[in-house]
N, C-alpha and C positions, 0 to 999 in steps of 0.2 A: 224614893217613891216606892210604895208597896205595889208589886206587880200583881195582876190578876192571876188567879189560879188557873193551871192548865194541866189536865190529866192526860195520861198517855196509856198506850197499850202495853202488853207484856210479851216479851219474846223469851221463851225458855230454850236452853241448850241442853241436849241430852247426849251423853257419851255412850256409844255402843259399838264394840268391836273396832275401835279406832275411828268411827264415823261420827262426825259432829252433825246432829240433826236438829233443825229448828222447828219449833212448834208454832203454828200459825197464830198470829194475833194482829189486830189493827194497830198501826203505829202512828206516831205523830212526830213533830220536831222535838218534842220533849222526851221521846222514847230513846232506847238504846239505838245507836246508829247501825244501819245496814249499808253496805257498799252499794254503789250505783249499778244498775243493770248494764250489762256489756253492750257494746255497739250493735251486736247482731239482733238485739231486741229493740222494740220501738222506743225512741227517745222523746222526751217532752219537747214541745215547741218552745222556742225562745221568743220572749216578748221584750221589745226594746223599751227601757225605762225612760220616763220623762220626769218632770218635777213632781214632788209629792202632791202639790195642790192641783195639778192638772196633768192628766196622763191619758194617752190613747193606747189601748191594747188591741192588736189585731185579733179578730175572732177566728177560732179554728174551724176547719172543715167547711170552708166556703161561706160562713155566715157573713152577712153584710157588715162591712167595717164601719165604725163610727167615725165621722169626720173629726170630732173632738169630744173629749170627755167633759162632763159638766164641771165648770170651775167652781171653787168654793165660794159660797155666797157671803158677801160682807155683812157683818152684823147678824143679829138674831131675828126671829120671826115668830109671831104668835099665831099665824094662820096655818091651817093644816096644809101639808105639802102633798100635792096630788101625785099619784103614780104616773111616771113618765109614759108618754105614748109609745115609745120604742121598747118598753119592757113587756115581758109576758104578763098577761092579766093575772091578778092574784088568784083567780079561780080557775086558772089553767089546770087541766087534769095532771099534767106532768109535775105540778108543784104541790099536789094534794098531800104528799107525805113529808113535806119539808117545812120546817119552822122558819118563818121569815120576818117575824116581828118580835122584839124583845130588847134585851140589853146586849150591847156590844162591849167587848173589852179589847185590849191589845197586848201583844207580847213581843219581846226582843231579848236584849241582854244575853243571858246564858244560853238561849236557844239559837243565837246567831251562829250560822255555819253547820248546824245539825241537820240531819235528814228529815224532810217532811214526810207525810204519809204517802205521797206519790213518788218518793224517791229523789226529789230535788234537794239541793242545799238551801236551807232557809236563809233569806237575806231580809232583815227587817227594814232595809232602805228601799225595797221594791214594793210595788202595789199588789200585794197578795193577801190572802185571808184563809182562815180555817173555818170550815162549816162541818157540822156533824154528818150531814147526809147528801148535800148537793154533789153531783159528779165533779171529779177533778177537771180543771180547765174550763169549767163554766165561768162566764163573766157576769159579775153582779154589780149593781150600783147600790151603795150603802148610803142611806139618807139619815142624817142626824136629826131626830125629831125635835130637839131642843133649839136648834139654830137654823135648820134648813140646809146646812152644808152637806155636800155629797161628793162621792168619789167612786170611780170604777176600779174594781179589783178582780183578780183571777183566783179561783179556788185551787189551792194546791196542798191543803193540809186538813186534818181532822181535829175537831174541837169547836168551842170550848165545852168541857164536860163539867160545867157548873150549872146548877138549876137556875133557870130564868135567863141564861145567856144564850144568844143565838149565833153569834159570829165572833171570831177572834181576828183582829186586824194586825197587820204589820205596823211598825211605828210610823212608816210613811203614810199608811192609810189613816191611822188615828190622827196624825197631824192635819191631813187633808180635810177631815170633817170636824176638826176643832175639839177633839176629846183626849189628846195626849196628856194634858194636864190633869184632867179629872179622872182618867183611867177607864171610866165606863160612861155610856150614854145610851138612852133609848133610841133605837134605830128601826128602820124598815129596810129589808133587803129586797131589791128589785132584780129580777133575773133578766139580763139582756141576751144572754146566749146560754142555752141548756145543752151542755156537752153530752152526747150519747155515749154511754159507757161501753167499752169493749166487752163482748160476751166471752172472751177468752181469758184463761188464767195460766200462770206459770207455776209448776210444782217444783220446789227445791227439795231434792231427796237427801242430799248430804253435802258437807263441806269438809275439805281436806287441806292439810298443809303440804301433803306429798302428792304431786301430780300423778304418780304411778297408781296410787290408791284410787284416785278419781277415775282414771282410765279403766281400771279393773271394774269399777261399778258401772261404767258406761257399757262395757262389754256384757256384763251380766244383764243389764236392763235391755240391751239390744237383742240378746238371745231370747228374752221373754216377750219380744214383739213390740217393745216400746221404742220411742225415738228420742233418746237422751242427748244432751250436749253438755259441754263444760264452759262455765263462766269463770274466768280468772280475774282476780282483783289486783290492784297495785300493792296491797299488803301481803300478797303471796298466798291467798286462799284460792282454792279451786272448787267451785260449786258444781254439782251435777244437777242438771235441770231437765224436766220434761216440759217443753213449752207448747203454746198454742193448744191448750186443752179447753174445749168448749165447756161452758157451764153445764150443758145438758149431759156431758159425759164425765163430769168432775167426780161424782161419787163412785162411778164404775172404775175410773182410773185409780182413785185412792184405794179402793178395795183390792185391785190387782197388786198394787204396791205393798199393801199390808200382807197379802199372801206370800210375797217375796221376802218378807221380813222387814219392811219399812212402813210401819203403821203411822208414824209421826212425821208428816211432811209440812213444809211451809208453803202455803198457798199465796202466791203473789199476783197482784193485778197487773195487767199489761198497761204500761205507761203510755198515755196518749201523746 
């Protein structure tokens, strides 16, 4: 079966004085992999999977939990499907800049196990989805307008970057709304929980194979009045980070780093 197109961001690697520096770009599961954020940083909440056709996802940050997700409706329906009472109204100001009606597609296959845009490992068997703009960990109900079938999913990736498409589902999500065979379907996206995005960012200054080099950079940045830390990965890389940078101070901090000789830094979002 021909899979729907799914575009990804670009991550550039620049070699300078032995320092590997990443240039910021929006990523997706289809992008080049980035290792997960170390435990000292906020880790994503874990949602317990159920069957593809029916799943309950606990809502983060104290949002009211749903007793049960909507089960897939048997058969088709020619009647318009009303927006659920527990969803945010479509004219809610929070949703003004988000595309919520159009064509849904799904992805899996070669993307299985790759990193999603929020740093998780993609699992096409879980009830997750990619949306271009909705905050990560928002909970949505996707309604197939051809047959009325619906499913609740959590946003953990970016896409689809194809004109006219509004959401990319995991295979489990596609099966739940009866579109895994067709590949695409017209849908409406209802927002059950709008996750407020963290105002903080993480700046990745450099990445080293030699821990001593990473520690030298930490000393240099500390002497300049910054608060750097080292994130070590299982693959043996040691990343130098400046964490908890508020978006109000992001430009100022990047300017200071540029003056120190580090103009190209990777800006990472804090994972919820």
